[in-house]
N, C-alpha and C positions, 0 to 999 in steps of 0.2 A: 419504428422511431424514424422522422427522419430527423430529429432533434433530441435533446434534454438539455435538464440543465448541469453546469458547470462551477461549482465553488470554488474561487481560485486559492481561499485560506487554504480553509478546508482540505485541498488537497495538497495545496503546498508543503503543508502544519503534516499530514501525511507522509507525504513522499519524499521528504529533505535529504533523508540519509541515502537515496539512491542514486546510482552514478547518471550519464547523463544514456547513458545507452538503454540504462533502465529503464527510467524513467518514459523515456520513448517508445521501448516496447511495453508498457505500464499502458501509456498512450492507445498504441491502435491496439492494444485487447479491449480494451473498453469499449471502443469506436464500433469494431466487429459486433462485439456484445451486442452493442446495443442495436444493429442495424439490421442481425440477425433476428433477435429478441428470444434468445434461448442460450441457452450454457456455450462454453469454446468446447472439443472437443474432448476425449477424457484424452486421446494419444498427443504425450506429448510431443513428438516429430511432425504429428499434422496441426496443429497448433501453434509448431517456428516455421510453419511451409504459410498456415492462413495470415499471417504477420508481415509474410516477407523477409526472417531471418535467417542467412546465412551464411555470414561466418562464425564462426565459432564462439565468438565475446557476445554476438548477440543473440545465437540461440541459448548461451547459459543464461544470458539476460530475462530468456524466454520463462525458461526454468525455476527460475529463485523464483521469480512474480508472481507465476504462478504458485507456487508454496505459501507463499507470506503472504497475499491478498486474495487467494481463491481456496475454493474446499471441493475437495474431487469425492462426485457423486456417482452412480448410476448413469445417468445422462451426460456427464460430461461434467467443467469444472464451473461451478458456481461464485458466483462475488452475489452479499450480502444489498449493498445496495446497487449493482444493478440489478438485479431480480425484487427490490422492491420499487424501483422505478418504474419497470416496465409494467408491474401489476399496477402502480398507480396510472399508467397509463392507458391497459386495459379494460382500466375503472371507469376511463372517463371517454370509454368508445361511444354505448351510449348514446352519453350529453353530443359529443359531433355528430353523431349521425346525426340525429337530431334537428338540429344546426343547419344539417347542410339540406334535407327532405325541406325545412321552411325555407331556405332562400329559393333553392329548388322551385316550389310552389309558387313565392311570391314574381321570382322571373316570368313564369311563366303566365301569370295573371298577368303582369305588365304587360307584354307582348299582348296577349289576347286583346288587351282593351287599347292599343294601341292602333292594334289591326283594323281596331271597329271604329276606330274613329279617323282612321285616311280613308276607307270606306265610303265615311259618310259624308265625309268633305269632296272625294271624287265620287260621287251622285249624284251633291248640287254644282256641280262642274267646278270646283276649288279643289288651288292644289299648296302644300307644305310642302316645306322643305323637310327632307330625311330626318337631319338634326335638332328639330325644333324640337322645346321644351313641354315636357308631358303637362304643365301646368298653361301653356301655350299653346299647344293643343285643344284641350279641351274649351276654352275660352271661345276658339274657333269655331267648332262646335257646339257650342252652347250660344253665339248668334247668330246661329242660323237663321232665316224669316221660317216660324209655321214649322220646326224641326225641335222633334224631341225622340232625340235618337236614344235606344239603353243603352246606356250605360253602365252602366251598376254592373259589378262584377257580384259573382254567385260570392257563398261563403267557401272558407275556406274548408275542402277535408281536416276530419281529426290526425291531425298526428301527435305523434311523441311527446311529451312535457319538454323544454328544452334543458332541464335538468330531472335527469328520473328519480322516485322517488328510492332512495334507500334507505337500509337500518345506518343507525346512525352509530360509529365506530369512533373508538379512541384513537385519537392521535397517536403514533411512535416516530419521533424523531429519526434522522437517522445521517449519516456523514461517508466519507472515503475513505473515513480512518479505520485501517485493521487491526484486529483483532490476535495479535499476537501470542501466544504460549509462551512461561516464564520457561528458558534454559533449563532445564534439572541436568541432572547428573546421569541419571538413567536413560535407556531409552525404551522404558514403558509406556512414557503418553501418552494419553490419547491424541489420534493422527487427525482429527477436525473433518476427517471423514462422512461424518453421520449426519451431525446437524447443522443447519448456518448457526448462528450465533448473533443481533445486533449488540456492540459495543451501548454500557451504557448512558452514557456521555455527551449522544446526538440532542442537539439544544437550536436545531434548524426551526425560527420561524415557521410556519406555515406550509411545514413538509409532513402530510399523512401518509404512513405507512397501511396500506391495505389490507383484511386480515384474509389473505389469500389458501389457499390449501396448503401447507407444510411440502419442503420438498419431498422425496422419497427418503427413507433412512437403509444404511447397511448396517444389519448386524454382525459384520466379522469386515468391517472396514480394510481395505487394503493397505498395503505397505507402504509408507511415506518418510521423506527425508527430512521432515518435520523438525527432529533436533538438531540436525546440521545445519539447517535454513534457519534452525531458533541464533543458532549459535554465530552465524556469519551475520545474521544482523545486527548482535550485539557488538562485536569486534568490528562492523564497520563504523560505529557510531562511534567507536573507540582509534576509528581513523587505520584499521588496517584493511588493506585491498584483501575479503574474503569475499570468495563463494561457496555453497553445499557443496559444489562438486570439487573443489581442489581436495588432493590429498592429504592436503595435510590436519585440514580441517576435521573430515571425515577420521582419519587418525585423533585424535583429539577427542571427537564424538563414542569411538570404540573405544579407546581406552579410559573413559570417563575422566578425562583430567576437568578438573574444577573450575568456575572464573575466577575462580580468588589466584588460584595460579600464572593464568592466562591474563591477569591484566595486570601482576606484577612482573610478567617478561612485557607487556606495552610497557608497562614505565621505565624498565632496564631499557630499554628498546630505545624508548624517548629519548635517556640518558646519553644513548649514545648518537642516534642520529640527529638530533635536534627535538625541540618542541609541536611543530608542524611538519614534518617530514614524513611521506606517504611512508607506510609502514606493510611490506608485501608478506605476507604465511610465513615463506622458506626462510624470512631471514628469525623469523618467533623459534624456528621450531631447536636452534643449536639452548641456546636459553630456555626455552618450556623445558628443558632434557636436564641441565643443570641446577631448576630450580623442583626437577621432579625426582632429582639423586642428587641431592648437595653432599660435598667431601663431610662436613660437617654446619650446623645451623644455631643460628641463634632463638634463643627461645620465644614466638611473640611475633618472628618475620621469619617468615617461610621461606625457606632458596638466601639466604641471605651467611655468607660463611662467618662461623664466631672470630674472636680478635682476638688474633696471635699473641702466646704467651709471653710474658716481659724476657727479655736477653738476661741470660745466665752469668751472671759477675766471675770474674777470674776468681780463682780458690790457689792455695798456698803458692809453688813460686812459678804459677803458670804465666804466661806470656802476659804483659799491660793488655788491659781492657778499652775501647775507644773512649768511653768515655771516664776512665782512669787516669788522675794524676800521675804527673812521674812522683810527687813525695809517697800519696797512696801504694801506687804501684814499688816504691822503696821500700815503706814502712811494712808489705805485708810480705817482701818475700825475705827480709831482717827476721819479721815473727817466724815463718814455718821454719826458719835456720835455725833461730835459738829452741824452737819446740824440737828439732831433729837432734839437734846436739844434748840436751834433756832426756830425753827418750836414748838413745845412745849410751849415757853414762847410767 
């Protein structure tokens, strides 16, 4: 494919949470996908080299985008939108071939007729400019005395119709929006390597997805980092600079830390760093640990310490309390001494 449609609004909506490097990696990957008209290699390192990812941040961006926007199958990493566009392009190949054949045939007949007309003029001792218009050339030949050259053009040979007859198909719209699996506390969710699923809310007018043969499916899909990737995406939407390869993210997935705890940790971090500050995953680690192992917690508020008990009021002849007036302290001490004298008597 030499070109493909790029819907700016759909692309921006689907990739708004990506970093600058991740967006650049995704753009290079889909351009390579369309140029080769085949899935990206199954080996992540091969994909990184294919799109020129050299630095560590660039390699991590390629791996993150693969897990979020592509699905691993036996023949490589598939993208649902790219596969649909390539299938539509191939379905239109017969029509393009027919148009090209008709154009070539028309150009051939035009050149043959022009050569015959020039020959007739030359045989009658006349000459015409090489760039003369076809209508003027025909008029000069027609004006020759007692000359009726055969300038008729033989009929066109049978060629394929401009629009090949195909079976009626039901359009199925599509966009660049990825299908994100919800983050679960366990890692037993489907890795997404078996089939390609299209989002239900595709509403681009005029975009028809051809009913091509389904991609090969795997009965036993290979393991993936889908839970870690989904968690990293959710954290990035909360303002955390997280990638699925970060040790903290991997550890939270292995320990099955709930999103409620992580969201509470982000709220507490915002209170310390500010509402717009960028939060690294390592900054959340001690906060998450305190929320997972609080000294005491208030009912209904996970990770919040219970309010301290009210201070104990001094008793008997104990020293004067901070909030106790001098008169109250003197009265308390006098009453204590009277009580002690009464017990002694």
